[in-house]
C-alpha positions as CSV (number, residue, x, y, z in Angstrom):
1,M,11.5,5.4,9.4
2,F,15.1,4.4,10.0
3,Q,16.8,5.3,13.3
4,E,20.2,6.9,13.2
5,L,23.1,5.1,14.8
6,A,24.9,7.2,17.5
7,L,28.7,6.4,17.8
8,G,30.8,8.8,19.7
9,G,28.3,11.6,19.4
10,L,28.1,11.3,15.6
11,L,24.9,10.2,13.9
12,F,25.2,7.6,11.1
13,S,22.7,6.4,8.7
14,P,21.7,2.7,8.9
15,L,22.9,2.3,5.3
16,V,26.4,2.4,6.8
17,L,25.7,-1.1,8.0
18,F,23.4,-2.2,5.2
19,T,25.9,-1.4,2.4
20,P,28.7,-3.6,3.4
21,L,26.3,-6.4,4.2
22,A,24.9,-6.2,0.7
23,F,28.4,-6.2,-0.7
24,I,29.4,-9.3,1.2
25,L,26.2,-11.2,0.1
26,S,26.9,-10.2,-3.6
27,W,30.5,-11.3,-3.3
28,I,29.5,-14.7,-1.9
29,T,27.0,-15.1,-4.7
30,R,29.6,-14.2,-7.3
31,L,32.0,-16.6,-5.8
32,M,29.4,-19.4,-5.9
33,L,28.6,-18.6,-9.5
34,Y,32.3,-18.7,-10.4
35,K,32.9,-22.0,-8.6
36,T,29.9,-23.7,-10.4
37,G,30.9,-22.3,-13.8
38,L,27.8,-20.3,-14.3
39,Y,29.7,-17.0,-14.1
40,T,31.0,-17.4,-17.7
41,K,27.5,-17.7,-19.0
42,I,26.5,-14.2,-17.9
43,W,26.1,-11.9,-20.9
44,R,26.9,-8.5,-19.3
45,V,28.9,-9.2,-16.2
46,A,29.2,-5.7,-14.9
47,W,25.5,-5.0,-15.2
48,F,24.8,-8.3,-13.5
49,E,27.0,-7.4,-10.6
50,V,25.5,-4.0,-10.2
51,G,22.0,-5.4,-10.4
52,L,22.8,-8.1,-7.9
53,Y,24.2,-5.6,-5.4
54,I,21.1,-3.3,-5.7
55,C,18.7,-6.3,-5.3
56,Y,20.6,-7.4,-2.2
57,L,20.6,-3.9,-0.8
58,A,16.9,-3.5,-1.4
59,L,16.2,-6.8,0.2
60,I,18.3,-5.9,3.3
61,V,16.6,-2.5,3.6
62,Y,13.2,-4.2,3.3
63,L,13.9,-6.9,5.9
64,L,16.0,-5.0,8.4
65,G,14.5,-1.5,8.1
66,S,12.0,-0.6,10.7
């Protein structure tokens, strides 16, 4: 089970840290796809971006979750 993060007497979910990390990883991946020209070959860009973010978030929770 996840442990809460205590900051100033407030308890935060570990997803508070996992969510921005997944966003940064998906942003880096999108930037690399754009630089290589593969970004234009994606059929549904919005669905791809959402799926990429969810996959990164699931991977981070799997790897960093206790």
